C-alpha positions in Angstrom: -119.6 44.7 -2.3 -117.4 41.1 -2.6 -114.0 40.6 -1.2 -111.4 38.8 -2.1 -112.6 35.8 0.3 -116.1 35.8 -1.3 -114.9 36.3 -5.1 -111.6 34.5 -5.3 -111.8 30.6 -5.2 -110.1 28.7 -2.8 -106.3 28.9 -3.3 -105.9 25.4 -2.9 -107.7 24.4 -5.6 -106.5 26.9 -7.6 -103.3 25.3 -7.3 -104.1 22.1 -7.9 -106.0 23.3 -10.9 -102.7 25.0 -12.3 -100.7 21.8 -11.8 -103.3 19.8 -13.8 -103.5 22.3 -16.3 -99.6 22.7 -16.8 -98.7 18.8 -16.8 -101.4 18.2 -19.1 -103.5 15.5 -16.7 -104.9 14.8 -13.3 -102.3 12.1 -12.7 -99.2 14.1 -13.4 -100.7 16.9 -11.5 -101.0 14.3 -8.4 -97.7 13.3 -8.9 -96.3 16.6 -8.8 -98.0 17.6 -5.5 -97.5 14.4 -3.8 -101.5 14.0 -3.1 -103.9 10.8 -4.6 -105.5 11.9 -8.0 -108.7 11.5 -6.4 -107.9 14.3 -4.6 -107.2 16.5 -7.6 -110.0 15.7 -9.2 -112.1 17.0 -6.1 -110.3 19.8 -6.0 -111.1 20.5 -9.6 -114.7 19.7 -9.6 -115.0 22.0 -6.6 -113.7 24.7 -8.6 -115.7 23.8 -11.6 -118.5 24.0 -9.7 -118.2 27.3 -7.6 -117.2 29.1 -11.1 -120.0 27.4 -13.0 -117.6 26.4 -16.1 -116.6 23.6 -17.3 -112.3 23.9 -17.0 -111.6 20.5 -18.4 -113.0 18.4 -21.3 -113.1 14.7 -20.7 -113.2 12.4 -23.3 -112.2 8.8 -22.2 -109.9 8.5 -19.5 -108.1 11.7 -21.0 -108.9 15.4 -19.9 -108.2 18.5 -21.8 -108.3 22.2 -21.1 -111.4 24.1 -22.7 -111.1 27.8 -23.6 -112.2 28.8 -20.2 -109.6 26.6 -18.6 -106.7 27.6 -20.4 -107.4 31.3 -19.5 -107.9 30.5 -16.0 -105.0 28.8 -15.7 -102.5 31.3 -17.4 -104.2 33.7 -14.8 -103.5 31.6 -11.9 -99.8 31.4 -13.0 -99.3 34.9 -13.5 -100.8 35.7 -9.9 -99.2 33.0 -8.3 -95.9 33.8 -9.8 -96.3 37.3 -8.8 -96.9 36.4 -5.0 -93.7 33.8 -5.4 -91.3 36.3 -6.5 -92.5 39.0 -4.2 -92.0 36.1 -1.2 -88.2 35.6 -2.6 -87.3 38.9 -2.9 -88.7 39.2 0.6 -86.4 36.7 1.8 -83.5 37.9 0.1 -80.7 37.9 3.0 -78.8 40.9 1.5 -81.6 43.6 0.0 -78.8 45.4 -1.8 -77.9 42.9 -3.9 -76.9 43.8 -7.7 -78.6 41.3 -10.1 -77.4 40.9 -13.6 -79.5 38.4 -15.8 -78.5 36.8 -19.4 -78.1 33.5 -20.7 -75.2 31.2 -19.8 -73.5 31.4 -23.1 -73.4 35.3 -23.1 -72.5 35.0 -19.6 -69.2 32.5 -20.4 -68.1 34.0 -23.3 -69.1 38.0 -22.9 -69.9 38.9 -19.5 -67.8 36.8 -17.0 -64.1 38.7 -18.8 -66.0 42.0 -17.6 -67.2 41.4 -14.3 -65.0 43.4 -12.4 -66.2 46.3 -14.1 -69.7 45.5 -12.9 -68.3 44.6 -9.2 -66.3 47.7 -9.1 -69.1 50.0 -9.7 -71.7 48.1 -7.1 -71.3 50.1 -4.0 -71.2 47.2 -1.6 -69.7 44.5 -4.6 -72.9 42.4 -4.0 -73.3 41.2 -7.8 -75.5 37.9 -8.4 -75.4 36.7 -12.2 -79.0 34.7 -12.9 -78.5 32.9 -15.8 -81.9 31.8 -17.9 -83.3 31.3 -21.7 -86.3 32.6 -20.5 -85.7 36.7 -20.7 -89.4 36.9 -18.4 -87.2 35.5 -15.5 -85.4 39.3 -15.9 -88.4 41.0 -15.7 -88.3 40.5 -11.6 -88.0 43.4 -9.5 -84.8 42.7 -8.1 -82.8 42.3 -11.5 -80.7 45.6 -12.0 -80.1 45.0 -15.9 -80.1 42.1 -18.3 -78.5 41.6 -21.6 -81.2 40.3 -24.3 -80.7 39.2 -27.7 -83.3 40.9 -30.2 -84.9 44.7 -30.8 -86.3 46.8 -28.5 -89.4 46.3 -29.5 -89.1 43.0 -27.9 -89.4 44.6 -24.5 -91.8 47.3 -24.4 -91.6 49.8 -21.4 -87.9 48.9 -20.8 -84.8 50.9 -22.1 -82.6 49.1 -24.5 -79.0 50.0 -25.0 -76.8 48.3 -27.8 -73.9 46.2 -27.0 -73.1 44.6 -30.2 -74.6 43.4 -33.9 -75.9 39.8 -34.1 -73.2 39.7 -37.2 -72.2 36.5 -37.6 -69.5 34.5 -39.7 -67.2 30.8 -40.2 -64.4 30.3 -38.0 -61.9 27.3 -37.2 -59.1 27.1 -35.6 -55.4 27.4 -37.4 -54.8 23.3 -37.2 -58.1 22.7 -38.3 -57.4 25.3 -41.4 -54.0 23.6 -42.0 -55.9 20.2 -42.6 -58.7 21.8 -44.3 -57.2 24.6 -46.6 -60.7 25.0 -48.6 -62.5 26.3 -45.9 -61.1 29.4 -46.6 -63.0 29.6 -49.8 -66.9 30.6 -50.9 -69.7 29.1 -49.4 -70.2 26.2 -51.2 -66.7 25.0 -50.5 -68.2 24.5 -46.9 -70.1 21.3 -48.3 -66.7 19.5 -47.9 -65.2 19.9 -45.0 -66.9 18.9 -41.1 -68.9 21.8 -39.6 -70.1 22.3 -36.1 -74.1 23.2 -35.9 -75.4 25.6 -33.3 -79.3 24.3 -33.0 -81.6 26.7 -34.2 -85.0 27.4 -35.7 -85.4 25.7 -39.4 -84.2 27.9 -42.2 -82.7 30.2 -39.6 -80.3 32.8 -40.9 -77.5 32.1 -38.7 -77.4 28.1 -40.0 -74.9 26.9 -42.0 -77.7 26.3 -44.5 -78.6 29.6 -44.7 -74.4 30.6 -45.1 -73.8 27.8 -47.9 -77.4 28.9 -49.3 -78.5 24.8 -49.3 -81.8 23.1 -48.0 -80.1 19.7 -47.9 -79.3 18.0 -44.3 -75.9 18.7 -43.4 -74.2 16.3 -41.2 -71.7 17.4 -38.0 -72.7 17.2 -34.1 -74.9 19.7 -32.9 -75.0 21.8 -29.9 -78.2 23.5 -28.1 -74.6 25.3 -26.1 -72.8 28.2 -27.9 -70.0 27.7 -25.5 -69.7 24.0 -26.0 -69.8 24.0 -29.9 -66.5 27.1 -29.7 -64.6 24.3 -27.0 -65.2 21.7 -30.2 -64.3 24.9 -32.2 -60.6 25.8 -30.6 -60.1 21.8 -30.4 -59.9 21.8 -34.0 -63.0 19.5 -34.7 -65.0 21.5 -36.9 -65.7 24.6 -38.5 -68.6 27.0 -36.9 -70.5 30.0 -37.0 -69.3 32.3 -34.4 -71.1 35.7 -33.3 -69.1 38.9 -33.1 -68.6 40.2 -29.7 -68.1 36.7 -28.3 -64.8 35.5 -30.4 -62.7 38.7 -31.0 -60.6 37.7 -27.5 -60.0 34.3 -28.7 -59.4 35.6 -32.7 -56.5 38.5 -30.9 -55.0 35.1 -28.8 -54.7 32.9 -32.1 -57.0 30.4 -31.0 -59.3 31.0 -33.9 -59.3 32.2 -37.4 -61.9 34.0 -39.3 -62.6 32.4 -42.5 -63.9 35.1 -44.8 -63.7 39.0 -44.4 -67.5 38.9 -44.9 -70.1 38.2 -42.5 -73.7 37.9 -42.2 -76.5 40.0 -39.8 -79.1 39.1 -38.0 -82.2 41.4 -37.6 -81.6 41.4 -33.9 -78.7 42.9 -31.6 -77.2 42.2 -28.4 -79.0 45.1 -25.8 -78.2 45.8 -22.1 -82.0 46.3 -21.0 -82.7 48.1 -17.9 -86.1 49.6 -16.7 -86.4 53.6 -18.0 -85.6 54.9 -14.7 -82.3 53.8 -13.3 -79.9 54.9 -10.3 -76.4 56.0 -10.5 -75.1 52.4 -9.6 -77.1 51.0 -13.0 -76.2 53.8 -15.3 -72.4 53.4 -14.0 -72.9 49.5 -15.0 -74.2 50.1 -18.4 -71.9 52.7 -19.2 -68.7 50.5 -18.7 -70.0 47.4 -20.5 -70.6 49.5 -23.6 -67.8 51.1 -23.2 -66.0 47.7 -22.9 -67.1 47.1 -26.5 -66.3 50.6 -28.1 -62.7 50.3 -26.3 -62.0 46.6 -26.6 -62.2 43.5 -25.2 -60.6 42.5 -21.7 -57.2 41.2 -21.8 -58.2 37.5 -20.8 -60.8 35.3 -22.4 -61.0 31.8 -20.9 -62.1 28.8 -22.8 -59.7 25.7 -22.7 
């Protein structure tokens, strides 16, 4: 019977190959691993010889992954990633930490004003916030719950509890509206005022082009961060499209003004995502966060 030692290639060779595959070449892998390029070439050649496979196709001084190489690189990345996650969990000084995952923008605009709702329901109060835009990071075993945008079908095998719809509408500061009174008019009126844009996919439904109904390129600053865009909106430097659920407190405090009574709705919504079987602490936190949406937002929300 084959053992792991006889059926699995040398670990060093797999690590080097994965780096070369991910970085798109032997030189970049050598720089990342701080070894000579000749050593990278040797490891890859040994791996190809042991597996009797061609992992890289060579054309001049450049190398390209073959189909077999791409398959192996993905498998190594997944396997070593699982090992890395397990080691990191084992090395945690406190195994009772309650990890909550979400994007940075959701953390700042929605979760942090409710952070006491989370901490007060965790037995030891040890709460850690994990921010990432890659939802795969939230699938780690030590993440108690995460807040994600999409539909439940996007997360098979997990439980999803809806927080609020993916609804959005235009907003601006009161001072901006005083300078641009037409901003509260019909969609085409927004062509004549300064606009702030969140970088989205071409043709995305939550873009100004979609709201106005135009294919033309619109002027105005572009942001990868929703929070940064909202700072500029509150400062009165343009109108922006805001997500419902993120701006209620700003509207209540008069920092922002909603410009239309209508809104658009994205196919996705915001959900709390957990494993299907959860303990009482996770259930209590989920219920508290969902309740904060139905009962009203917290009293304070900082974005000065």
